[in-house]
C-alpha positions in Angstrom: -73.0 -85.2 -73.3 -71.3 -85.5 -69.9 -67.7 -86.8 -69.5 -69.1 -89.5 -67.3 -71.4 -90.7 -70.1 -68.6 -90.7 -72.6 -66.3 -92.7 -70.3 -69.2 -95.2 -69.6 -69.8 -95.6 -73.4 -66.1 -96.2 -74.0 -65.9 -98.8 -71.2 -69.0 -100.6 -72.6 -67.5 -100.7 -76.1 -64.2 -102.1 -74.8 -66.0 -104.7 -72.7 -68.1 -105.7 -75.7 -64.9 -106.0 -77.9 -63.3 -108.2 -75.3 -66.4 -110.4 -75.0 -66.6 -110.8 -78.8 -63.0 -111.9 -79.0 -63.3 -114.4 -76.2 -66.5 -115.7 -77.7 -64.7 -116.2 -81.0 -61.9 -118.1 -79.3 -64.4 -120.4 -77.5 -66.2 -121.1 -80.8 -62.9 -121.8 -82.7 -61.8 -124.3 -80.0 -65.2 -126.0 -80.1 -65.2 -126.2 -83.9 -61.8 -127.8 -83.9 -62.8 -130.3 -81.2 -65.9 -131.2 -83.3 -64.0 -131.5 -86.5 -61.5 -133.8 -84.8 -64.3 -135.9 -83.4 -66.0 -136.1 -86.8 -62.8 -137.5 -88.2 -62.3 -140.0 -85.4 -65.9 -141.2 -85.5 -66.2 -140.9 -89.3 -69.2 -138.7 -88.7 -70.3 -136.9 -91.9 -73.2 -135.2 -90.2 -71.0 -133.6 -87.6 -68.4 -132.7 -90.3 -71.1 -130.8 -92.2 -72.2 -129.0 -89.0 -68.6 -127.8 -88.6 -68.6 -126.4 -92.1 -71.9 -124.5 -91.5 -70.6 -123.3 -88.1 -67.8 -121.3 -89.8 -70.4 -118.9 -91.2 -71.3 -117.8 -87.6 -67.6 -117.3 -86.9 -67.3 -115.0 -89.9 -70.3 -113.0 -88.7 -68.7 -112.6 -85.3 -65.5 -111.4 -86.8 -67.3 -108.8 -88.9 -69.1 -107.5 -85.8 -65.8 -107.3 -84.0 -64.2 -105.5 -86.9 -67.0 -102.9 -87.0 -66.9 -102.3 -83.3 -63.1 -101.9 -83.3 -63.3 -99.4 -86.2 -66.0 -97.5 -84.3 -63.8 -97.3 -81.1 -60.8 -96.1 -83.1 -62.8 -93.5 -85.0 -65.1 -92.2 -82.3 -63.3 -92.9 -79.0 -59.7 -92.2 -80.1 -58.1 -94.5 -77.5 -54.4 -94.1 -76.6 -51.6 -96.0 -74.9 -52.7 -99.4 -73.5 -56.3 -99.0 -74.7 -55.1 -98.3 -78.3 -52.9 -101.4 -78.2 -55.7 -103.5 -76.9 -58.1 -102.4 -79.7 -55.5 -102.9 -82.5 -54.2 -106.2 -81.2 -57.7 -107.6 -80.6 -58.7 -106.6 -84.1 -55.6 -108.3 -85.6 -55.8 -111.4 -83.4 -59.5 -111.9 -84.4 -58.2 -112.3 -87.9 -56.0 -115.2 -86.7 -59.0 -116.8 -85.1 -61.0 -116.5 -88.3 -58.2 -118.1 -90.2 -58.1 -121.0 -87.8 -61.9 -121.3 -88.4 -61.3 -121.5 -92.1 -58.6 -124.2 -91.7 -61.0 -126.1 -89.4 -63.7 -125.9 -92.0 -61.3 -127.4 -94.6 -60.5 -130.2 -92.2 -64.2 -131.0 -91.9 -64.7 -130.9 -95.6 -61.9 -133.4 -96.1 -63.4 -135.6 -93.4 -66.6 -135.7 -95.3 -64.8 -136.5 -98.5 -62.7 -139.5 -97.2 -65.6 -140.8 -95.1 -67.9 -140.8 -98.1 -65.3 -142.6 -100.2 -64.5 -145.0 -97.4 -60.8 -144.2 -98.0 -58.1 -145.7 -95.8 -56.4 -142.9 -93.9 -53.9 -145.0 -92.1 -53.2 -144.2 -88.4 -54.5 -140.8 -87.2 -53.4 -140.9 -83.6 -50.7 -138.3 -84.2 -53.2 -136.0 -86.0 -55.6 -136.3 -83.0 -52.7 -135.4 -80.7 -51.8 -132.3 -82.8 -55.4 -131.1 -82.6 -55.6 -131.6 -78.9 -52.4 -129.5 -78.4 -53.8 -126.7 -80.5 -57.1 -126.8 -78.6 -55.2 -126.4 -75.4 -53.2 -123.6 -76.9 -56.4 -121.8 -77.9 -57.9 -122.2 -74.4 -54.7 -121.0 -72.8 -54.3 -117.9 -75.0 -57.9 -116.9 -74.4 -57.2 -117.1 -70.7 -54.0 -115.1 -71.2 -56.0 -112.4 -73.0 -58.7 -112.3 -70.4 -56.3 -112.1 -67.4 -53.4 -110.2 -69.0 -51.0 -113.0 -68.3 -47.9 -112.3 -70.3 -46.1 -115.4 -68.9 -48.8 -117.7 -70.1 -48.8 -116.1 -73.5 -45.0 -116.7 -73.6 -45.6 -120.4 -72.8 -48.2 -120.8 -75.4 -45.9 -119.3 -78.0 -43.3 -121.9 -77.2 -45.8 -124.7 -77.2 -46.1 -124.5 -81.0 -42.9 -126.5 -81.3 -44.8 -129.5 -80.0 -47.2 -129.1 -82.9 -44.4 -128.9 -85.4 -42.7 -132.0 -83.9 -45.9 -134.0 -84.2 -46.4 -132.8 -87.7 -42.9 -134.1 -88.6 -43.8 -137.5 -87.2 -47.1 -137.7 -89.0 -45.5 -136.7 -92.3 -43.1 -139.7 -92.0 -45.9 -142.0 -91.0 -48.1 -141.1 -93.9 -45.3 -141.4 -96.5 -44.4 -144.8 -95.2 -48.0 -146.0 -95.2 -48.5 -144.8 -98.8 -45.4 -146.5 -100.0 -46.6 -149.8 -98.5 -49.8 -149.8 -100.6 -50.6 -147.2 -103.3 -54.3 -147.7 -102.6 -53.7 -145.7 -99.4 -52.6 -142.6 -101.2 -55.9 -140.8 -101.5 -56.9 -141.1 -97.8 -53.4 -140.4 -96.5 -53.0 -137.3 -98.7 -56.1 -135.8 -97.1 -54.8 -136.6 -93.6 -51.5 -134.9 -94.5 -53.4 -131.8 -95.7 -55.3 -131.8 -92.4 -52.1 -132.1 -90.5 -50.7 -129.1 -92.3 -53.9 -127.2 -91.5 -53.5 -127.9 -87.8 -49.8 -127.0 -88.0 -50.8 -123.6 -89.4 -53.4 -123.3 -86.7 -50.6 -123.6 -84.2 -48.7 -120.8 -86.0 -51.7 -118.6 -85.8 -52.1 -119.1 -82.1 -48.4 -118.5 -81.6 -48.8 -115.2 -83.5 -51.7 -114.2 -81.2 -49.4 -115.0 -78.2 -46.7 -112.7 -79.7 -49.3 -109.9 -80.2 -50.7 -110.3 -76.6 -47.2 -110.0 -75.2 -46.9 -106.6 -77.0 -50.4 -105.6 -75.9 -49.5 -106.2 -72.3 -46.0 -104.8 -72.2 -45.7 -102.4 -75.1 -42.6 -104.4 -76.3 -42.4 -107.2 -78.9 -40.8 -110.4 -77.6 -37.1 -110.7 -78.3 -35.8 -113.2 -80.8 -37.5 -115.2 -83.5 -39.9 -117.9 -82.6 -38.3 -121.3 -83.0 -39.9 -123.3 -85.9 -39.5 -127.1 -85.8 -41.5 -128.1 -88.9 -39.1 -130.0 -91.1 -41.6 -131.6 -93.6 -40.4 -129.4 -96.5 -37.0 -131.1 -96.3 -38.2 -134.7 -95.9 -37.7 -137.3 -98.7 -38.7 -140.9 -98.2 -36.2 -143.5 -99.4 -38.3 -146.4 -100.9 -35.5 -148.8 -100.2 -35.7 -148.2 -96.5 -39.5 -148.5 -96.0 -40.4 -150.8 -93.1 -43.0 -153.5 -94.0 
């Protein structure tokens, strides 16, 4: 086998790896968008479609994993190419996790819609989802173009998701205290919000890994986390009615 043929095969494998990762990112963003629409429209059919769609995402991750292992075993990449294969493999796991969290969100939508449970205001939840959708789109663009500055901005944007999560947590606690019949629906919304907050964490982790992939250095300092919900306690005597 000629050296030219070996190089061509390597380039084809690397291009396919990149294409699979970008395809996964696009599907994850579309799944989250659909799950959010299903909640807003109380659309159980769409929610079930999101649940089924996660299977395809899992298949894509499996294909990407197999290809990455093949490249590592047979092509033995080094330097920048090695970082790209390893980081793409690792980041695909983050995308798959976001897909799992989105599936759970759709399952909860199906549950509360079927039960006609009162969820309280969901505007903050919708806003959280939209921020994460934007983060996913931006980090895919950063991956495709090698834009380290954009990856840095995406990593910082996770604070906005945390801030919105804090606000929603307070809103839901207050709403449940006003009427105990709201507890079931509101609890599902709170779990959805936590799912979205974790999605933001996963995208921020991808951003960190892309910075390393592009530069060979990990970003300095710890990422600022603004999620304060674990420390929140609602005072029943100060609930606004």
